[in-house]
C-alpha positions as a LaTeX table, in Angstrom:
\begin{tabular}{lrrr}
\hline
Residue & $x$ (\AA) & $y$ (\AA) & $z$ (\AA) \\
\hline
Met1 & $-83.39$ & $-14.48$ & 66.88 \\
Thr2 & $-81.38$ & $-11.43$ & 66.29 \\
Thr3 & $-83.30$ & $-8.92$ & 64.42 \\
Ser4 & $-81.37$ & $-5.48$ & 63.60 \\
Phe5 & $-83.81$ & $-2.43$ & 63.46 \\
Asn6 & $-82.83$ & 0.74 & 61.24 \\
Leu7 & $-84.15$ & 4.28 & 61.37 \\
Ser8 & $-83.10$ & 6.75 & 59.29 \\
Lys9 & $-82.55$ & 10.75 & 60.46 \\
Ala10 & $-86.36$ & 11.41 & 58.78 \\
Glu11 & $-87.77$ & 8.92 & 60.06 \\
Leu12 & $-86.43$ & 9.48 & 63.93 \\
Arg13 & $-87.23$ & 13.35 & 63.13 \\
Lys14 & $-91.06$ & 12.44 & 62.13 \\
Ile15 & $-91.67$ & 10.10 & 65.26 \\
Leu16 & $-89.82$ & 12.76 & 67.84 \\
Leu17 & $-92.15$ & 15.07 & 66.54 \\
Lys18 & $-95.11$ & 13.05 & 66.44 \\
Asn19 & $-94.47$ & 12.19 & 69.94 \\
Trp20 & $-94.12$ & 15.77 & 71.19 \\
Met21 & $-97.14$ & 17.18 & 69.48 \\
Thr22 & $-98.73$ & 13.57 & 70.68 \\
His23 & $-98.08$ & 14.96 & 74.35 \\
Asp24 & $-98.45$ & 18.45 & 73.85 \\
Ser25 & $-102.00$ & 17.79 & 73.04 \\
Leu26 & $-102.27$ & 15.05 & 76.03 \\
Trp27 & $-101.19$ & 18.19 & 78.57 \\
Tyr28 & $-103.28$ & 20.66 & 76.91 \\
Asn29 & $-106.33$ & 18.17 & 77.76 \\
Glu30 & $-105.62$ & 17.37 & 81.21 \\
Val31 & $-105.20$ & 20.46 & 82.12 \\
Ala32 & $-107.90$ & 21.89 & 80.07 \\
Asp33 & $-110.52$ & 19.34 & 82.41 \\
Lys34 & $-108.70$ & 20.37 & 85.31 \\
Phe35 & $-108.62$ & 23.86 & 85.76 \\
Gly36 & $-110.61$ & 25.03 & 82.84 \\
Met37 & $-109.66$ & 27.13 & 79.62 \\
Ala38 & $-109.34$ & 30.47 & 81.90 \\
Glu39 & $-106.34$ & 28.61 & 83.44 \\
Ala40 & $-105.39$ & 26.45 & 80.88 \\
Ser41 & $-104.60$ & 28.63 & 77.58 \\
Pro42 & $-103.12$ & 31.43 & 78.80 \\
Met43 & $-100.29$ & 28.63 & 81.14 \\
Asn44 & $-100.01$ & 27.24 & 77.58 \\
Leu45 & $-99.38$ & 30.69 & 76.09 \\
Arg46 & $-96.30$ & 31.04 & 78.41 \\
Val47 & $-94.96$ & 27.52 & 78.03 \\
Cys48 & $-95.48$ & 27.80 & 74.13 \\
Arg49 & $-93.29$ & 30.98 & 74.47 \\
Lys50 & $-90.60$ & 29.41 & 76.63 \\
Leu51 & $-90.06$ & 26.28 & 74.54 \\
Gly52 & $-89.37$ & 28.18 & 71.62 \\
Gln53 & $-86.85$ & 30.78 & 73.38 \\
Ile54 & $-84.98$ & 27.40 & 74.82 \\
Glu55 & $-85.25$ & 25.86 & 71.44 \\
Leu56 & $-84.10$ & 28.59 & 69.31 \\
Arg57 & $-81.22$ & 29.36 & 71.78 \\
Arg58 & $-80.36$ & 25.83 & 72.10 \\
Leu59 & $-80.10$ & 25.86 & 68.30 \\
Met60 & $-77.83$ & 29.22 & 67.72 \\
Lys61 & $-75.63$ & 27.59 & 70.13 \\
Met62 & $-75.53$ & 24.12 & 67.88 \\
Val63 & $-74.15$ & 25.87 & 64.83 \\
Asn64 & $-73.03$ & 29.03 & 66.63 \\
Ala65 & $-75.02$ & 31.46 & 65.32 \\
Ala66 & $-75.10$ & 35.38 & 66.56 \\
Pro67 & $-78.25$ & 37.15 & 66.54 \\
Pro68 & $-79.51$ & 38.59 & 63.49 \\
Ser69 & $-78.62$ & 41.72 & 62.22 \\
Asn70 & $-80.65$ & 41.60 & 58.81 \\
Met71 & $-83.65$ & 40.08 & 57.03 \\
Asp72 & $-81.12$ & 37.85 & 55.24 \\
Glu73 & $-79.48$ & 36.45 & 58.29 \\
Tyr74 & $-82.52$ & 36.58 & 59.90 \\
Arg75 & $-84.61$ & 33.98 & 57.09 \\
Gln76 & $-81.39$ & 31.78 & 56.97 \\
Leu77 & $-81.54$ & 30.97 & 61.14 \\
Phe78 & $-85.32$ & 31.20 & 60.48 \\
Glu79 & $-85.17$ & 28.36 & 57.69 \\
Leu80 & $-83.25$ & 26.87 & 60.21 \\
Ala81 & $-85.48$ & 26.69 & 62.55 \\
Lys82 & $-88.04$ & 25.69 & 60.98 \\
Asp83 & $-86.45$ & 22.68 & 58.99 \\
Thr84 & $-85.71$ & 21.48 & 62.72 \\
Phe85 & $-88.93$ & 21.68 & 64.79 \\
Val86 & $-92.10$ & 22.00 & 62.55 \\
Pro87 & $-93.19$ & 19.11 & 61.84 \\
Glu88 & $-94.53$ & 18.23 & 57.96 \\
Phe89 & $-98.17$ & 18.35 & 58.55 \\
Ile90 & $-98.47$ & 21.61 & 59.95 \\
Asp91 & $-99.51$ & 22.83 & 56.43 \\
Phe92 & $-98.62$ & 26.32 & 56.16 \\
His93 & $-96.68$ & 29.24 & 53.73 \\
Ile94 & $-94.60$ & 31.85 & 54.83 \\
Glu95 & $-93.78$ & 34.86 & 52.06 \\
Tyr96 & $-91.03$ & 37.14 & 52.81 \\
Ala97 & $-92.33$ & 40.45 & 51.55 \\
Asn98 & $-89.39$ & 42.56 & 51.77 \\
Asn99 & $-86.29$ & 43.72 & 53.85 \\
His100 & $-88.26$ & 43.56 & 56.89 \\
Thr101 & $-91.85$ & 41.77 & 56.72 \\
Gln102 & $-92.37$ & 38.32 & 56.53 \\
Val103 & $-96.28$ & 36.67 & 56.29 \\
Phe104 & $-97.44$ & 33.26 & 57.74 \\
Gln105 & $-100.62$ & 32.21 & 55.96 \\
Val106 & $-101.83$ & 28.96 & 57.61 \\
Lys107 & $-104.11$ & 26.48 & 55.88 \\
Asp108 & $-104.81$ & 23.88 & 57.57 \\
Cys109 & $-104.31$ & 23.91 & 61.86 \\
Phe110 & $-103.60$ & 20.80 & 63.69 \\
Ala111 & $-104.27$ & 22.93 & 66.75 \\
Phe112 & $-107.76$ & 24.45 & 65.24 \\
Arg113 & $-108.47$ & 20.39 & 64.51 \\
Gly114 & $-107.76$ & 19.70 & 67.41 \\
Met115 & $-109.17$ & 22.14 & 69.96 \\
Ser116 & $-112.20$ & 22.03 & 67.64 \\
Lys117 & $-112.44$ & 18.42 & 68.50 \\
Ala118 & $-112.08$ & 18.66 & 71.84 \\
Gly119 & $-115.04$ & 21.33 & 72.47 \\
Leu120 & $-112.52$ & 24.01 & 73.48 \\
Ile121 & $-111.62$ & 26.51 & 70.12 \\
Ser122 & $-114.16$ & 28.82 & 71.21 \\
Glu123 & $-111.79$ & 30.30 & 73.88 \\
Tyr124 & $-108.20$ & 29.01 & 72.30 \\
Glu125 & $-105.32$ & 31.15 & 72.46 \\
Cys126 & $-102.75$ & 30.33 & 69.29 \\
Gly127 & $-99.70$ & 28.83 & 71.06 \\
Ile128 & $-97.75$ & 27.83 & 68.16 \\
Phe129 & $-97.41$ & 31.76 & 66.86 \\
Glu130 & $-96.42$ & 32.07 & 70.51 \\
Arg131 & $-94.33$ & 29.60 & 70.39 \\
Ile132 & $-92.35$ & 31.35 & 67.32 \\
Glu133 & $-92.41$ & 34.54 & 69.12 \\
Gly134 & $-90.19$ & 32.51 & 71.64 \\
Trp135 & $-88.17$ & 32.18 & 68.54 \\
Phe136 & $-88.26$ & 35.89 & 67.85 \\
Asp137 & $-86.87$ & 36.10 & 71.53 \\
Ala138 & $-83.92$ & 34.40 & 71.64 \\
Met139 & $-83.22$ & 36.21 & 68.34 \\
Gly140 & $-83.26$ & 39.95 & 70.34 \\
Leu141 & $-85.11$ & 40.75 & 67.17 \\
Lys142 & $-87.87$ & 43.60 & 67.54 \\
Tyr143 & $-90.98$ & 43.67 & 66.13 \\
Gly144 & $-94.68$ & 43.68 & 65.71 \\
Arg145 & $-96.94$ & 41.34 & 64.56 \\
Thr146 & $-100.43$ & 41.88 & 63.06 \\
Pro147 & $-103.58$ & 40.31 & 63.16 \\
Asp148 & $-104.80$ & 40.27 & 67.86 \\
Leu149 & $-104.33$ & 35.93 & 68.10 \\
Ser150 & $-106.01$ & 35.89 & 71.43 \\
His151 & $-108.83$ & 33.73 & 69.85 \\
Cys152 & $-108.11$ & 31.62 & 67.05 \\
Leu153 & $-108.58$ & 33.08 & 63.13 \\
Lys154 & $-110.15$ & 30.11 & 62.02 \\
Phe155 & $-112.45$ & 29.50 & 64.45 \\
Gln156 & $-113.30$ & 33.63 & 64.07 \\
Glu157 & $-113.92$ & 32.12 & 60.22 \\
Lys158 & $-111.56$ & 34.71 & 59.07 \\
Glu159 & $-108.39$ & 33.89 & 56.82 \\
Cys160 & $-104.93$ & 32.45 & 59.47 \\
Ala161 & $-102.69$ & 35.34 & 58.02 \\
Ile162 & $-99.61$ & 36.88 & 60.45 \\
Thr163 & $-97.50$ & 39.58 & 59.13 \\
Val164 & $-94.71$ & 40.61 & 61.13 \\
Arg165 & $-92.59$ & 43.58 & 60.63 \\
Phe166 & $-88.99$ & 43.72 & 61.84 \\
His167 & $-87.38$ & 46.26 & 63.26 \\
Phe168 & $-83.19$ & 45.90 & 62.45 \\
Glu169 & $-80.60$ & 48.61 & 63.41 \\
\hline
\end{tabular}
């Protein structure tokens, strides 16, 4: 009996992203169990930052993109990265407020849900945005970000809204 299996690009992308997110969760829980959150959280931040840098450099090389020199170029590259690397189940809204500001509003956060379920949320630092800041590093951008993400905003019962102000030369 011969069987043919076909996956669309969208289906393949979905399963690869879901598998990557599962690996991330399993890895984090193992590190936290073995070393505690005082070690796991900084390790996670470093790994997320490096991942962001690597994946964005690879994407830029693949599409032959130069570092953005203005907000329009940044927006095009950021949207390509978001469409490539961010799973559909991450519920957030992005607003481009003006020629140098981007606002992220996270509605439903898988990390908040997962860390809460694991009982680790009180010590969790946002690795999700650390990854995005890795993208900024790979693009060679100068920027400032508010608020402080050293503790989960949702855990603090605050709106998860992050503002980034870019400084293009």
